C-alpha positions as CSV (number, residue, x, y, z in Angstrom):
1,M,-46.9,25.4,93.0
2,N,-43.0,25.1,93.1
3,S,-41.0,21.8,93.0
4,Q,-40.7,21.6,97.1
5,E,-44.5,22.2,97.5
6,I,-45.5,19.9,94.8
7,A,-43.1,17.1,96.6
8,E,-44.5,17.8,100.3
9,L,-48.2,17.6,98.9
10,A,-47.2,14.5,97.3
11,M,-45.6,12.9,100.5
12,W,-48.3,14.5,102.6
13,T,-50.9,12.8,100.3
14,A,-49.1,9.7,100.3
15,R,-49.2,9.4,103.9
16,A,-52.9,10.4,104.0
17,I,-53.8,7.1,102.0
18,Y,-51.0,5.3,103.9
19,D,-52.9,6.5,107.1
20,A,-56.5,5.3,106.3
21,F,-54.9,2.0,104.7
22,K,-53.7,1.7,108.2
23,A,-57.0,2.6,110.0
24,D,-58.9,0.1,107.7
25,G,-56.4,-2.7,109.1
26,V,-54.3,-2.9,106.4
27,N,-50.5,-2.4,106.6
28,L,-48.7,-1.3,103.6
29,P,-45.2,-1.3,102.9
30,A,-43.1,2.3,103.3
31,T,-42.2,1.1,99.6
32,D,-45.8,1.4,98.7
33,E,-45.9,4.6,100.4
34,N,-42.9,5.9,98.3
35,L,-44.6,4.7,95.0
36,I,-48.0,6.6,95.9
37,A,-46.0,9.7,96.8
38,T,-44.2,9.4,93.2
39,F,-47.1,9.0,91.3
40,V,-48.8,11.7,93.0
41,Q,-45.6,14.0,92.2
42,R,-45.4,13.1,88.8
43,M,-48.8,13.7,88.1
44,L,-48.7,17.3,90.0
45,E,-45.3,18.1,88.0
46,D,-46.9,17.0,84.5
47,W,-50.3,19.2,85.1
48,Q,-47.8,22.0,86.5
49,R,-45.6,21.9,83.0
50,G,-49.1,22.3,81.1
51,I,-49.4,18.6,79.9
52,I,-53.2,17.8,79.3
53,V,-53.7,15.3,82.6
54,D,-56.5,13.9,81.3
55,E,-57.3,10.0,82.0
56,K,-55.9,8.8,78.7
57,H,-52.1,10.5,80.1
58,M,-52.8,9.1,83.9
59,L,-53.9,5.5,82.4
60,A,-50.1,6.0,80.5
61,L,-48.4,6.5,83.8
62,A,-50.4,4.2,85.6
63,G,-49.4,1.2,83.2
64,E,-45.5,2.8,83.2
65,F,-45.7,2.6,86.9
66,E,-47.3,-0.9,86.7
67,K,-44.3,-2.0,84.3
68,N,-41.4,-0.6,86.0
69,N,-42.7,-2.1,89.6
70,K,-43.9,-5.6,88.9
71,K,-44.3,-6.1,92.5
72,L,-46.9,-3.1,93.1
73,S,-49.6,-4.5,95.6
74,P,-53.1,-4.7,94.7
75,E,-53.9,-1.4,97.2
76,V,-51.3,0.9,95.2
77,M,-53.1,-0.3,92.0
78,H,-56.4,0.4,93.8
79,V,-55.2,3.8,94.5
80,L,-53.4,4.6,91.6
81,K,-57.0,3.8,89.7
82,V,-58.9,6.1,92.2
83,F,-56.6,8.9,91.0
84,V,-56.8,8.3,87.5
85,A,-60.4,8.9,88.5
86,K,-60.5,12.0,90.4
87,F,-57.3,13.8,89.5
88,P,-58.6,15.4,85.8
89,E,-61.5,17.3,88.3
90,F,-58.7,18.3,90.8
91,V,-57.1,19.9,87.5
92,A,-60.5,21.3,86.3
93,E,-60.9,22.9,89.8
94,N,-57.5,24.2,90.1
95,S,-56.4,25.4,86.8
96,N,-55.3,28.8,87.7
97,A,-52.3,27.5,89.4
98,V,-48.8,28.8,88.9
99,K,-46.8,27.1,87.0
100,I,-43.2,25.9,87.8
């Protein structure tokens, strides 16, 4: 994936999560959607750069996001935790991806 594809995938993922919350009656602010997209983009970029994106790396990234964004909603924190749990599986399944 190139940088543009990563950004588009991150935004698409954030929009899908945003829409899922909305379907369940939870309206997230646009800033939450942007934070989710930024987090997903960062994980994808790290993975494409060859950084080992394991639970330890992702927990550190989630902690960095929490520290830098003091007003993270509980919903966004939940999303970050889900990504921490699921992203390493995605990496394992897609380990032959083209690097940027």
